[in-house]
MIDOSE-1310 file (N, C-alpha, C; in nm, 2 decimals, decimal comma, always signed):
residues 239
mghm	+1,14/+5,84/-7,06/+1,01/+5,84/-6,94/+1,06/+5,64/-6,90; +1,12/+5,58/-7,05/+1,13/+5,43/-6,98/+1,21/+5,39/-6,89; +1,36/+5,47/-6,96/+1,44/+5,48/-6,86/+1,47/+5,51/-6,72; +1,42/+5,61/-6,70/+1,36/+5,69/-6,53/+1,31/+5,55/-6,45
fdvt	+1,20/+5,53/-6,56/+1,10/+5,41/-6,50/+1,23/+5,33/-6,44; +1,30/+5,24/-6,54/+1,36/+5,14/-6,50/+1,46/+5,24/-6,38; +1,51/+5,30/-6,40/+1,58/+5,34/-6,27/+1,48/+5,31/-6,14; +1,41/+5,39/-6,15/+1,33/+5,41/-6,03/+1,27/+5,30/-5,98
tiif	+1,24/+5,17/-6,07/+1,24/+5,01/-6,02/+1,35/+4,96/-5,93; +1,42/+4,99/-5,96/+1,59/+4,89/-5,96/+1,58/+4,99/-5,79; +1,55/+5,10/-5,79/+1,59/+5,20/-5,71/+1,49/+5,10/-5,53; +1,36/+5,11/-5,58/+1,30/+5,03/-5,46/+1,30/+4,90/-5,41
lvla	+1,31/+4,83/-5,57/+1,44/+4,70/-5,53/+1,52/+4,68/-5,45; +1,59/+4,79/-5,48/+1,69/+4,78/-5,36/+1,69/+4,80/-5,23; +1,63/+4,90/-5,22/+1,56/+4,93/-5,09/+1,44/+4,79/-5,00; +1,35/+4,73/-5,09/+1,29/+4,63/-5,04/+1,41/+4,53/-5,02
vvif	+1,52/+4,48/-5,06/+1,56/+4,40/-5,01/+1,65/+4,39/-4,90; +1,72/+4,51/-4,94/+1,78/+4,66/-4,78/+1,66/+4,59/-4,64; +1,57/+4,62/-4,69/+1,47/+4,57/-4,51/+1,41/+4,48/-4,50; +1,44/+4,39/-4,61/+1,42/+4,26/-4,60/+1,56/+4,23/-4,49
lrlr	+1,66/+4,22/-4,52/+1,79/+4,19/-4,47/+1,78/+4,23/-4,34; +1,75/+4,33/-4,28/+1,75/+4,38/-4,11/+1,65/+4,30/-4,04; +1,54/+4,36/-4,09/+1,37/+4,26/-4,06/+1,44/+4,06/-4,04; +1,50/+4,02/-4,15/+1,57/+3,92/-4,15/+1,66/+3,90/-4,01
svlg	+1,74/+4,02/-4,00/+1,84/+3,98/-3,87/+1,80/+4,00/-3,77; +1,71/+4,10/-3,76/+1,64/+4,12/-3,62/+1,51/+4,05/-3,56; +1,49/+4,02/-3,68/+1,35/+3,89/-3,63/+1,46/+3,72/-3,64; +1,54/+3,69/-3,69/+1,59/+3,56/-3,72/+1,49/+3,51/-3,77
krtg	+1,55/+3,34/-3,79/+1,48/+3,28/-3,85/+1,45/+3,14/-3,81; +1,31/+3,05/-3,85/+1,31/+2,94/-3,80/+1,46/+2,84/-3,84; +1,48/+2,75/-3,75/+1,61/+2,62/-3,82/+1,57/+2,50/-3,81; +1,40/+2,44/-3,72/+1,35/+2,35/-3,68/+1,38/+2,27/-3,60
herp	+1,41/+2,44/-3,51/+1,46/+2,33/-3,35/+1,45/+2,45/-3,24; +1,31/+2,53/-3,31/+1,27/+2,70/-3,16/+1,16/+2,56/-3,13; +1,17/+2,64/-2,97/+1,04/+2,58/-2,87/+0,90/+2,62/-2,98; +0,82/+2,52/-2,96/+0,62/+2,52/-2,96/+0,58/+2,63/-2,90
pfdp	+0,52/+2,76/-2,99/+0,47/+2,81/-2,87/+0,41/+2,81/-2,74; +0,36/+2,85/-2,66/+0,31/+2,77/-2,53/+0,19/+2,83/-2,55; +0,14/+2,68/-2,51/-0,06/+2,68/-2,50/-0,06/+2,65/-2,35; -0,12/+2,66/-2,24/-0,14/+2,67/-2,14/-0,22/+2,53/-2,08
ysar	-0,34/+2,52/-2,21/-0,42/+2,45/-2,19/-0,32/+2,32/-2,18; -0,30/+2,34/-2,34/-0,21/+2,15/-2,33/-0,12/+2,12/-2,22; -0,04/+2,20/-2,20/+0,04/+2,25/-2,08/-0,06/+2,11/-1,96; -0,16/+2,22/-1,93/-0,20/+2,13/-1,81/-0,31/+2,03/-1,83
drds	-0,25/+1,95/-1,99/-0,37/+1,79/-1,98/-0,23/+1,74/-2,02; -0,11/+1,76/-2,00/-0,01/+1,69/-2,03/+0,01/+1,65/-1,88; +0,04/+1,77/-1,76/+0,03/+1,76/-1,69/-0,05/+1,64/-1,61; -0,19/+1,64/-1,63/-0,27/+1,58/-1,59/-0,23/+1,44/-1,61
dvtg	-0,20/+1,40/-1,74/-0,18/+1,28/-1,79/-0,05/+1,17/-1,68; +0,02/+1,32/-1,67/+0,15/+1,23/-1,61/+0,09/+1,20/-1,43; +0,09/+1,33/-1,41/+0,05/+1,27/-1,24/-0,11/+1,21/-1,19; -0,22/+1,27/-1,30/-0,29/+1,21/-1,28/-0,41/+1,27/-1,16
patn	-0,53/+1,26/-1,14/-0,63/+1,33/-1,07/-0,57/+1,38/-0,93; -0,59/+1,49/-0,87/-0,54/+1,52/-0,71/-0,60/+1,48/-0,65; -0,74/+1,41/-0,66/-0,84/+1,31/-0,53/-0,82/+1,23/-0,61; -0,80/+1,08/-0,52/-0,81/+0,94/-0,61/-0,85/+0,85/-0,46
sddn	-1,01/+0,81/-0,47/-1,06/+0,68/-0,37/-0,97/+0,61/-0,32; -0,84/+0,54/-0,37/-0,77/+0,45/-0,34/-0,70/+0,52/-0,24; -0,68/+0,61/-0,26/-0,57/+0,66/-0,18/-0,57/+0,68/-0,02; -0,74/+0,64/-0,01/-0,76/+0,65/+0,12/-0,74/+0,47/+0,19
vipl	-0,74/+0,40/+0,10/-0,75/+0,23/+0,16/-0,58/+0,21/+0,17; -0,58/+0,14/+0,22/-0,44/+0,06/+0,27/-0,53/-0,03/+0,35; -0,49/-0,19/+0,22/-0,50/-0,32/+0,25/-0,42/-0,38/+0,35; -0,47/-0,42/+0,46/-0,40/-0,51/+0,58/-0,44/-0,65/+0,54
pgqt	-0,39/-0,76/+0,57/-0,28/-0,76/+0,50/-0,30/-0,68/+0,35; -0,13/-0,70/+0,37/-0,15/-0,64/+0,15/-0,14/-0,76/+0,02; -0,19/-0,69/-0,07/-0,26/-0,74/-0,23/-0,16/-0,68/-0,29; -0,10/-0,79/-0,42/-0,11/-0,69/-0,53/-0,13/-0,60/-0,60
psgs	-0,05/-0,47/-0,56/-0,07/-0,35/-0,64/-0,13/-0,35/-0,81; -0,23/-0,24/-0,81/-0,32/-0,31/-0,95/-0,21/-0,26/-1,02; -0,21/-0,40/-1,16/-0,13/-0,41/-1,30/-0,09/-0,51/-1,23; -0,04/-0,55/-1,17/+0,08/-0,63/-1,13/+0,03/-0,77/-1,17
apas	+0,11/-0,84/-1,20/+0,11/-1,00/-1,25/+0,02/-1,10/-1,13; -0,07/-1,17/-1,15/-0,12/-1,19/-1,00/-0,03/-1,28/-1,01; -0,03/-1,38/-0,90/+0,09/-1,48/-0,82/+0,07/-1,61/-0,94; -0,03/-1,64/-0,98/-0,01/-1,75/-1,07/+0,08/-1,75/-1,17
esgt	+0,10/-1,62/-1,25/+0,21/-1,58/-1,37/+0,34/-1,54/-1,29; +0,33/-1,49/-1,17/+0,47/-1,44/-1,10/+0,56/-1,56/-1,07; +0,47/-1,65/-1,03/+0,57/-1,82/-0,95/+0,55/-1,75/-0,81; +0,50/-1,67/-0,75/+0,50/-1,67/-0,65/+0,46/-1,78/-0,49
ldtv	+0,31/-1,81/-0,59/+0,29/-1,92/-0,53/+0,32/-2,03/-0,52; +0,39/-2,00/-0,57/+0,47/-2,21/-0,52/+0,58/-2,18/-0,45; +0,61/-2,03/-0,47/+0,76/-2,03/-0,36/+0,65/-2,06/-0,20; +0,55/-1,95/-0,20/+0,51/-1,99/-0,06/+0,46/-2,11/-0,01
apeg	+0,40/-2,19/-0,11/+0,37/-2,30/-0,09/+0,40/-2,45/-0,15; +0,45/-2,53/-0,17/+0,49/-2,62/-0,24/+0,42/-2,68/-0,39; +0,45/-2,70/-0,46/+0,34/-2,74/-0,58/+0,29/-2,88/-0,61; +0,18/-2,84/-0,58/+0,09/-3,03/-0,56/+0,04/-2,99/-0,43
saln	+0,12/-2,90/-0,28/+0,05/-2,95/-0,17/-0,07/-2,90/-0,12; -0,14/-2,92/+0,01/-0,33/-2,87/-0,02/-0,30/-2,74/-0,02; -0,17/-2,66/+0,05/-0,19/-2,57/+0,03/-0,17/-2,46/-0,03; -0,13/-2,54/-0,13/-0,08/-2,46/-0,31/-0,22/-2,50/-0,37
ealr	-0,29/-2,59/-0,30/-0,42/-2,61/-0,37/-0,52/-2,50/-0,33; -0,49/-2,47/-0,23/-0,62/-2,41/-0,12/-0,60/-2,27/-0,16; -0,44/-2,20/-0,19/-0,40/-2,09/-0,23/-0,47/-2,09/-0,36; -0,48/-2,14/-0,44/-0,49/-2,16/-0,56/-0,65/-2,07/-0,59
kils	-0,72/-2,18/-0,51/-0,87/-2,13/-0,50/-0,91/-1,97/-0,46; -0,82/-1,95/-0,38/-0,82/-1,80/-0,33/-0,84/-1,72/-0,45; -0,70/-1,77/-0,51/-0,61/-1,67/-0,62/-0,73/-1,65/-0,72; -0,82/-1,78/-0,73/-0,90/-1,78/-0,84/-1,08/-1,71/-0,85
adrs	-1,07/-1,71/-0,68/-1,20/-1,60/-0,64/-1,14/-1,44/-0,63; -1,04/-1,42/-0,63/-0,97/-1,28/-0,62/-0,82/-1,30/-0,66; -0,82/-1,25/-0,77/-0,74/-1,16/-0,89/-0,59/-1,14/-0,82; -0,64/-1,04/-0,74/-0,54/-0,92/-0,69/-0,47/-1,01/-0,56
fdpq	-0,49/-1,13/-0,55/-0,44/-1,17/-0,41/-0,30/-1,25/-0,44; -0,22/-1,20/-0,34/-0,06/-1,24/-0,36/+0,00/-1,30/-0,27; +0,03/-1,42/-0,23/+0,07/-1,44/-0,07/+0,19/-1,34/-0,05; +0,27/-1,35/-0,10/+0,42/-1,27/-0,10/+0,37/-1,16/-0,03
sfve	+0,25/-1,04/-0,09/+0,24/-0,98/+0,01/+0,13/-0,96/+0,06; +0,07/-1,10/+0,08/-0,06/-1,11/+0,17/+0,07/-1,12/+0,31; +0,17/-1,16/+0,30/+0,26/-1,23/+0,41/+0,36/-1,09/+0,47; +0,36/-1,01/+0,40/+0,37/-0,85/+0,43/+0,27/-0,79/+0,49
gara	+0,14/-0,80/+0,41/+0,07/-0,70/+0,55/+0,03/-0,74/+0,64; +0,04/-0,89/+0,60/+0,01/-0,94/+0,75/+0,10/-0,92/+0,89; +0,23/-0,90/+0,87/+0,37/-0,90/+0,92/+0,35/-0,76/+0,96; +0,28/-0,63/+0,95/+0,27/-0,48/+0,96/+0,10/-0,54/+1,08
ayem	+0,05/-0,57/+0,97/-0,09/-0,58/+1,02/-0,09/-0,69/+1,23; +0,04/-0,74/+1,26/-0,01/-0,79/+1,37/+0,08/-0,77/+1,48; +0,22/-0,63/+1,43/+0,21/-0,53/+1,48/+0,19/-0,47/+1,56; +0,06/-0,40/+1,46/-0,01/-0,28/+1,48/-0,10/-0,35/+1,56
ivta	-0,15/-0,50/+1,56/-0,25/-0,50/+1,62/-0,21/-0,55/+1,83; -0,10/-0,60/+1,78/-0,02/-0,61/+1,93/+0,05/-0,50/+2,01; +0,05/-0,40/+1,91/+0,08/-0,26/+2,00/-0,04/-0,17/+2,05; -0,15/-0,21/+1,92/-0,28/-0,13/+1,98/-0,34/-0,18/+2,11
faag	-0,32/-0,31/+2,09/-0,41/-0,41/+2,24/-0,26/-0,33/+2,36; -0,25/-0,32/+2,35/-0,09/-0,35/+2,45/-0,13/-0,18/+2,51; -0,14/-0,04/+2,40/-0,20/+0,06/+2,43/-0,32/+0,08/+2,51; -0,41/-0,05/+2,45/-0,60/+0,02/+2,47/-0,67/+0,08/+2,39
drkt	-0,59/+0,13/+2,24/-0,66/+0,15/+2,16/-0,71/+0,08/+2,10; -0,84/+0,09/+2,11/-1,01/+0,10/+2,03/-1,01/+0,11/+1,91; -0,96/+0,23/+1,84/-0,99/+0,27/+1,71/-0,89/+0,19/+1,65; -0,74/+0,16/+1,65/-0,70/+0,11/+1,51/-0,75/-0,05/+1,58
lknl	-0,78/-0,12/+1,63/-0,78/-0,28/+1,66/-0,95/-0,28/+1,58; -1,03/-0,15/+1,59/-1,17/-0,15/+1,50/-1,20/-0,21/+1,39; -0,99/-0,15/+1,31/-1,01/-0,13/+1,20/-0,98/-0,29/+1,12; -0,91/-0,31/+1,22/-0,83/-0,45/+1,20/-0,88/-0,56/+1,23
lskd	-0,94/-0,58/+1,32/-1,00/-0,70/+1,37/-1,16/-0,70/+1,30; -1,23/-0,83/+1,33/-1,37/-0,87/+1,31/-1,45/-0,84/+1,45; -1,58/-0,84/+1,41/-1,64/-0,81/+1,54/-1,60/-0,85/+1,66; -1,63/-1,01/+1,64/-1,62/-1,08/+1,72/-1,46/-1,10/+1,80
vydg	-1,39/-1,13/+1,69/-1,26/-1,07/+1,76/-1,24/-0,90/+1,86; -1,23/-0,83/+1,77/-1,26/-0,68/+1,85/-1,32/-0,67/+1,98; -1,43/-0,77/+1,99/-1,53/-0,76/+2,14/-1,42/-0,82/+2,26; -1,37/-0,94/+2,22/-1,25/-0,99/+2,26/-1,16/-0,96/+2,35
fvaa	-1,11/-0,85/+2,25/-1,04/-0,79/+2,29/-1,02/-0,66/+2,34; -1,16/-0,58/+2,33/-1,20/-0,47/+2,42/-1,25/-0,54/+2,54; -1,31/-0,65/+2,56/-1,33/-0,74/+2,70/-1,21/-0,70/+2,75; -1,09/-0,80/+2,72/-0,97/-0,79/+2,83/-0,88/-0,62/+2,85
isdr	-0,92/-0,58/+2,69/-0,92/-0,45/+2,76/-0,94/-0,38/+2,89; -1,05/-0,38/+2,90/-1,21/-0,33/+2,97/-1,14/-0,38/+3,13; -1,18/-0,54/+3,08/-1,11/-0,54/+3,22/-0,97/-0,57/+3,33; -0,86/-0,51/+3,24/-0,74/-0,47/+3,23/-0,78/-0,34/+3,30
esrg	-0,84/-0,25/+3,23/-0,81/-0,09/+3,30/-0,95/-0,10/+3,46; -1,01/-0,18/+3,44/-1,09/-0,16/+3,57/-1,03/-0,20/+3,66; -0,88/-0,27/+3,67/-0,82/-0,30/+3,77/-0,69/-0,22/+3,83; -0,65/-0,11/+3,67/-0,56/-0,02/+3,76/-0,43/-0,06/+3,68
etie	-0,49/-0,16/+3,57/-0,32/-0,21/+3,57/-0,29/-0,15/+3,41; -0,14/-0,13/+3,39/-0,15/-0,09/+3,27/+0,00/-0,20/+3,21; -0,03/-0,21/+3,04/+0,10/-0,29/+3,03/+0,22/-0,19/+2,93; +0,34/-0,23/+2,96/+0,45/-0,16/+2,90/+0,49/-0,26/+2,79
stfv	+0,47/-0,22/+2,71/+0,53/-0,31/+2,58/+0,62/-0,24/+2,48; +0,69/-0,35/+2,46/+0,84/-0,28/+2,30/+0,83/-0,38/+2,19; +0,76/-0,34/+2,09/+0,77/-0,54/+1,99/+0,89/-0,43/+1,93; +0,96/-0,60/+1,94/+1,17/-0,59/+1,89/+1,09/-0,66/+1,81
gidk	+1,07/-0,73/+1,74/+1,05/-0,79/+1,58/+0,98/-0,88/+1,54; +0,93/-0,89/+1,42/+0,92/-1,05/+1,38/+1,04/-1,11/+1,29; +1,05/-1,26/+1,39/+1,18/-1,34/+1,34/+1,10/-1,43/+1,26; +1,00/-1,46/+1,24/+0,90/-1,54/+1,10/+0,78/-1,47/+1,07
aeiv	+0,70/-1,54/+0,98/+0,59/-1,54/+1,01/+0,58/-1,62/+0,78; +0,49/-1,72/+0,85/+0,43/-1,80/+0,73/+0,32/-1,88/+0,72; +0,27/-1,87/+0,62/+0,14/-1,89/+0,57/+0,12/-2,05/+0,65; +0,04/-2,13/+0,70/+0,01/-2,24/+0,69/-0,13/-2,31/+0,69
eaam	-0,20/-2,22/+0,64/-0,32/-2,32/+0,59/-0,41/-2,24/+0,54; -0,49/-2,27/+0,46/-0,55/-2,15/+0,38/-0,68/-2,24/+0,34; -0,82/-2,16/+0,35/-0,89/-2,21/+0,26/-1,05/-2,08/+0,18; -1,14/-2,16/+0,07/-1,24/-2,07/+0,09/-1,35/-2,13/+0,14
kgst	-1,44/-2,05/+0,15/-1,53/-2,09/+0,28/-1,67/-1,99/+0,21; -1,71/-2,09/+0,10/-1,85/-1,98/+0,06/-1,74/-1,86/-0,03; -1,80/-1,72/-0,04/-1,67/-1,71/-0,12/-1,57/-1,62/+0,06; -1,60/-1,61/+0,11/-1,49/-1,56/+0,22/-1,34/-1,64/+0,21
aqvt	-1,24/-1,58/+0,17/-1,11/-1,61/+0,21/-1,06/-1,65/+0,31; -0,98/-1,72/+0,44/-0,91/-1,73/+0,50/-0,79/-1,76/+0,51; -0,71/-1,69/+0,54/-0,55/-1,73/+0,52/-0,55/-1,71/+0,69; -0,44/-1,86/+0,72/-0,42/-1,86/+0,92/-0,25/-1,83/+0,90
vkfr	-0,16/-1,76/+0,92/-0,05/-1,71/+0,91/+0,06/-1,73/+1,08; +0,12/-1,81/+1,08/+0,22/-1,85/+1,23/+0,29/-1,76/+1,21; +0,32/-1,63/+1,33/+0,40/-1,56/+1,35/+0,56/-1,57/+1,47; +0,61/-1,58/+1,42/+0,72/-1,61/+1,52/+0,80/-1,46/+1,58
seli	+0,74/-1,38/+1,70/+0,79/-1,28/+1,74/+0,88/-1,28/+1,88; +0,92/-1,11/+1,91/+1,04/-1,06/+1,99/+0,96/-1,00/+2,05; +0,90/-0,96/+2,19/+0,82/-0,85/+2,26/+0,90/-0,85/+2,39; +0,89/-0,76/+2,49/+0,91/-0,72/+2,59/+0,80/-0,61/+2,63
satr	+0,79/-0,72/+2,76/+0,61/-0,66/+2,76/+0,62/-0,68/+2,95; +0,57/-0,64/+3,01/+0,57/-0,61/+3,20/+0,39/-0,50/+3,19; +0,31/-0,64/+3,32/+0,21/-0,54/+3,35/+0,22/-0,49/+3,44; +0,17/-0,37/+3,47/+0,20/-0,31/+3,60/+0,03/-0,31/+3,67
drdg	+0,04/-0,31/+3,82/-0,10/-0,25/+3,88/-0,07/-0,11/+3,90; -0,16/-0,02/+4,01/-0,25/+0,05/+3,98/-0,11/+0,13/+4,07; +0,01/+0,09/+4,19/+0,08/+0,15/+4,25/+0,17/+0,14/+4,14; +0,19/+0,08/+4,06/+0,30/+0,07/+3,99/+0,38/-0,07/+3,98
aivd	+0,35/-0,16/+4,12/+0,39/-0,29/+4,09/+0,42/-0,35/+3,95; +0,48/-0,45/+3,94/+0,48/-0,56/+3,85/+0,40/-0,65/+3,85; +0,35/-0,69/+3,78/+0,25/-0,88/+3,86/+0,25/-0,96/+3,71; +0,31/-0,90/+3,67/+0,34/-1,04/+3,50/+0,40/-0,95/+3,39
gdpn	+0,52/-1,05/+3,35/+0,60/-0,97/+3,25/+0,75/-0,94/+3,34; +0,83/-0,95/+3,20/+0,97/-0,82/+3,26/+0,97/-0,71/+3,18; +0,97/-0,64/+3,21/+1,02/-0,46/+3,15/+1,19/-0,51/+3,09; +1,25/-0,60/+3,15/+1,39/-0,62/+3,15/+1,42/-0,76/+3,04
avsd	+1,32/-0,84/+3,00/+1,39/-0,94/+2,94/+1,28/-0,92/+2,81; +1,37/-1,01/+2,69/+1,31/-1,06/+2,57/+1,24/-1,17/+2,62; +1,08/-1,22/+2,52/+1,03/-1,29/+2,50/+0,99/-1,36/+2,41; +1,02/-1,46/+2,34/+0,97/-1,56/+2,21/+0,81/-1,55/+2,20
vtdi	+0,72/-1,52/+2,17/+0,58/-1,55/+2,14/+0,59/-1,57/+1,96; +0,46/-1,68/+2,04/+0,39/-1,76/+1,91/+0,30/-1,74/+1,87; +0,25/-1,69/+1,75/+0,11/-1,68/+1,73/+0,07/-1,72/+1,68; -0,09/-1,80/+1,65/-0,14/-1,87/+1,46/-0,25/-1,76/+1,47
wtfa	-0,27/-1,68/+1,39/-0,33/-1,56/+1,37/-0,42/-1,63/+1,20; -0,52/-1,60/+1,21/-0,64/-1,58/+1,08/-0,76/-1,50/+1,01; -0,66/-1,47/+0,95/-0,72/-1,34/+0,85/-0,81/-1,36/+0,79; -0,93/-1,36/+0,71/-1,03/-1,35/+0,62/-1,13/-1,22/+0,57
rdtt	-1,12/-1,20/+0,39/-1,22/-1,13/+0,31/-1,31/-1,22/+0,23; -1,43/-1,12/+0,25/-1,55/-1,18/+0,16/-1,46/-1,16/+0,03; -1,44/-1,22/-0,06/-1,40/-1,19/-0,22/-1,48/-1,11/-0,30; -1,66/-1,14/-0,26/-1,70/-1,02/-0,34/-1,74/-0,91/-0,32
srdp	-1,66/-0,86/-0,18/-1,70/-0,72/-0,13/-1,61/-0,65/-0,21; -1,60/-0,53/-0,23/-1,49/-0,41/-0,29/-1,40/-0,39/-0,19; -1,44/-0,42/-0,06/-1,34/-0,40/+0,01/-1,19/-0,50/+0,05; -1,08/-0,39/+0,02/-0,99/-0,51/-0,01/-0,94/-0,54/+0,10
nwkl	-0,99/-0,50/+0,24/-0,94/-0,53/+0,35/-0,97/-0,63/+0,42; -0,85/-0,73/+0,45/-0,88/-0,84/+0,56/-0,86/-0,77/+0,69; -0,97/-0,87/+0,80/-0,93/-0,89/+0,94/-0,92/-0,99/+1,02; -0,87/-0,97/+1,12/-0,85/-1,11/+1,21/-0,97/-1,16/+1,23
vate	-0,95/-1,33/+1,22/-1,08/-1,34/+1,27/-1,10/-1,43/+1,40; -0,96/-1,47/+1,40/-0,90/-1,60/+1,53/-0,74/-1,57/+1,52; -0,75/-1,61/+1,66/-0,63/-1,63/+1,75/-0,59/-1,70/+1,82; -0,49/-1,75/+1,75/-0,43/-1,90/+1,89/-0,26/-1,82/+1,90
svd	-0,27/-1,89/+2,05/-0,14/-1,88/+2,12/-0,11/-1,98/+2,17; +0,11/-1,97/+2,11/+0,13/-2,12/+2,10/+0,24/-2,11/+2,28; +0,20/-2,20/+2,36/+0,34/-2,19/+2,45/+0,47/-2,27/+2,44
């Protein structure tokens, strides 16, 4: 009986080893390089971390003139302020006062934004686009622009205008007045402009000539406001 028991035990052990080897060949074995099981919740969390929320209130804000993007170094740290205005100059000191009130302010980014705003305003004025102007101008300047547009329209006049480009834009003045920052920019641009009366006759300008235009515009922003946009508060043309 003991001999029979030993033989039976050996047979079962052999069968167990064979079954184990077959299962191993079918299911495979872990090598340490397998993909982890798919977890839809962790994947969704990972995607959220990378792309951020689907909606963001900042997406609807387009600062004009421009400011330093969130997370960028302030102008005093990046050295751009001294590039725009020589260190020790009155303009440099004025810009530093604005920077101390608004750490996101960057002169070079401001100039780029001012260039974009200048083109938009000039183009909108020629087209009589009051909606665009309202978003970019202070109330007083807006009222003046709209009055000029309305007067032009009452005479049946239209402006044909082509914005060629900006040759140069530079900050020439800056100041802090209370909590309001003011920056004045001098623009030198090229425009093709002609005004026609209701019969189509040219009453001003030349549709075939490029004119050199110099404007001095002042932009302002309340540094205590959450609104990042600057608005045009004063204009001056240089003949």
